[in-house]
C-alpha positions in Angstrom: 0.0 0.0 0.0 1.0 3.6 -0.4 1.7 5.7 2.7 3.5 8.7 4.0 7.1 8.0 5.1 6.4 9.3 8.6 3.0 7.5 8.9 3.6 4.0 7.5 0.3 2.7 8.9 -1.8 5.3 7.3 -2.9 4.2 3.8 -3.1 6.6 1.0 -5.3 6.2 -2.1 -4.3 8.1 -5.2 -6.9 9.3 -7.7 -4.9 10.2 -10.8 -5.3 12.4 -13.8 -2.9 11.5 -16.7 -2.0 14.2 -19.1 0.4 14.6 -22.0 1.8 17.9 -20.9 2.7 19.5 -24.2 2.4 23.2 -25.1 -1.2 22.5 -26.3 -2.3 21.1 -22.9 -0.5 23.2 -20.3 -2.1 26.6 -19.8 -0.2 29.7 -20.8 -0.5 32.1 -17.8 -0.3 31.7 -14.1 -3.9 32.6 -13.7 -4.9 29.8 -16.2 -2.6 27.3 -14.5 -4.2 28.2 -11.1 -7.7 27.7 -12.6 -6.7 24.4 -14.1 -5.1 23.2 -10.8 -8.3 24.2 -9.0 -10.4 22.2 -11.5 -8.2 19.1 -10.9 -8.6 19.5 -7.1 -12.3 20.1 -7.4 -12.8 16.9 -9.4 -11.1 14.9 -6.6 -7.7 14.3 -8.1 -4.7 14.1 -5.7 -2.2 12.9 -8.3 -1.3 14.2 -11.8 0.7 12.0 -14.2 2.8 14.2 -16.5 3.2 12.0 -19.6 6.3 12.9 -21.6 8.3 15.5 -19.6 10.9 15.4 -22.4 8.3 16.2 -25.0 7.1 19.3 -23.0 10.6 20.7 -22.4 12.2 19.8 -25.7 9.4 20.4 -28.2 10.6 23.8 -29.5 13.1 23.2 -32.3 12.6 23.2 -36.0 15.5 20.9 -36.7 17.9 18.6 -35.0 21.4 20.3 -34.7 23.1 16.9 -34.9 24.3 16.8 -31.2 23.3 14.4 -28.4 24.1 16.4 -25.3 25.6 14.4 -22.5 26.0 17.2 -19.9 23.2 18.6 -17.8 24.0 22.2 -18.7 23.8 21.4 -22.4 20.3 19.9 -22.5 18.4 22.5 -24.7 15.2 23.0 -22.7 12.7 25.7 -23.8 13.0 28.3 -21.0 9.5 29.6 -21.1 8.1 26.1 -21.1 10.2 25.1 -18.1 8.9 28.1 -16.2 5.4 27.0 -16.9 6.2 23.5 -15.6 7.7 25.0 -12.5 4.6 27.0 -11.8 2.3 24.1 -12.6 4.2 22.0 -10.1 3.9 24.8 -7.5 0.2 25.2 -8.2 -0.5 21.5 -7.7 1.6 21.3 -4.6 -0.3 24.2 -3.1 -3.5 22.1 -3.5 -2.1 18.9 -2.1 -1.8 17.2 -5.5 1.2 14.9 -6.0 3.2 14.3 -9.2 3.8 11.1 -11.2 6.6 11.9 -13.8 7.3 10.0 -17.0 10.9 11.1 -17.5 11.1 10.1 -21.1 8.3 9.0 -23.3 8.9 10.2 -26.8 11.8 8.7 -28.8 13.3 12.1 -29.5 15.1 11.9 -26.2 16.8 15.0 -24.9 18.2 16.9 -28.0 17.1 19.8 -30.2 14.9 17.9 -32.6 11.2 18.0 -32.9 9.4 15.6 -30.6 7.4 13.9 -33.4 10.3 12.9 -35.6 12.7 10.1 -35.7 15.1 10.5 -38.6 12.3 12.1 -40.7 10.1 9.1 -40.5 7.1 10.9 -39.2 7.7 14.5 -40.4 9.1 14.9 -43.9 12.2 17.1 -44.3 13.0 17.0 -40.6 15.9 14.9 -39.3 16.9 13.4 -36.0 18.8 10.5 -34.6 17.3 7.2 -35.9 18.8 5.2 -33.1 17.2 6.8 -30.1 14.7 4.7 -28.3 14.5 2.8 -25.1 16.1 -0.3 -26.6 19.3 1.5 -27.2 19.7 2.6 -23.6 21.0 -0.9 -23.0 23.8 -0.8 -25.6 24.5 2.7 -26.9 26.6 4.9 -24.6 25.7 8.1 -26.4 21.9 7.5 -25.9 22.4 6.5 -22.3 24.5 9.6 -21.6 21.9 11.8 -23.2 19.1 10.2 -21.3 20.9 10.5 -18.0 21.7 14.2 -18.6 18.1 15.0 -19.5 16.7 13.3 -16.4 19.2 15.0 -14.2 18.4 18.4 -15.8 14.7 18.0 -14.9 15.2 16.5 -11.4 17.9 18.9 -10.3 16.7 22.2 -11.7 15.7 24.7 -8.9 12.0 25.6 -9.0 11.8 29.3 -8.3 8.3 29.0 -6.8 8.8 26.0 -4.5 12.5 26.8 -3.8 13.2 23.1 -4.2 14.5 20.6 -6.8 12.1 17.9 -7.9 14.7 15.4 -6.6 14.1 16.7 -3.1 10.4 17.6 -3.3 8.0 15.3 -1.5 5.3 16.3 -3.9 6.9 13.7 -6.3 5.2 10.4 -5.6 6.3 8.4 -8.6 9.0 8.6 -11.2 8.9 6.4 -14.3 12.3 6.2 -16.0 11.1 5.5 -19.5 7.5 5.0 -20.6 6.8 1.8 -22.6 10.3 0.2 -22.6 10.7 -1.9 -25.7 12.6 -4.7 -24.2 11.1 -7.2 -26.7 13.0 -5.4 -29.5 16.3 -5.1 -27.6 19.0 -7.3 -29.0 21.2 -7.1 -25.9 18.2 -8.0 -23.6 17.3 -11.0 -25.8 20.8 -12.3 -25.7 20.9 -11.9 -22.0 17.6 -13.8 -21.6 18.8 -16.6 -23.9 22.0 -17.0 -21.9 20.1 -17.1 -18.6 17.3 -19.4 -19.8 19.3 -21.6 -22.2 16.4 -21.5 -24.7 
């Protein structure tokens, strides 16, 4: 069961709202964010799942610049979108609503490319790394380093409203490392399973 750390015998039930927090779903202004947070609270939610944190923070570029940043300071977040996420987190926290974070959902990872592209497969004339997906976390050091830097960028950024990092904030109830891991398509994982099961 779920409980508070300092009250292990007190059960908590979460009623969650799942949202793909892109620029089309997060309100623009603080007043609109407050109204949205009020609506969530009034409908009885005490948990919000932010599906695709990387999509929200990275979806601002027209083209991939060819780099796969591996340092926290080089992750190219969109500053105005990050500010809205900070305020949204603050607004939820003020209303007793917890967070469930999907740290990486879309296969663009943590680089300058458009969230809906993968080597131009989905959007013509746009380019991006064709080898970024969860299955490459297991075997591609560049993908793994980029993923790590992106997650650290989100979890260690100081929120100017809560005065806390998400890594330290008790409003974070759950963190999902990578949504929908494609282990069935991962060559290295399959080899490991075959070695362990002998079949």
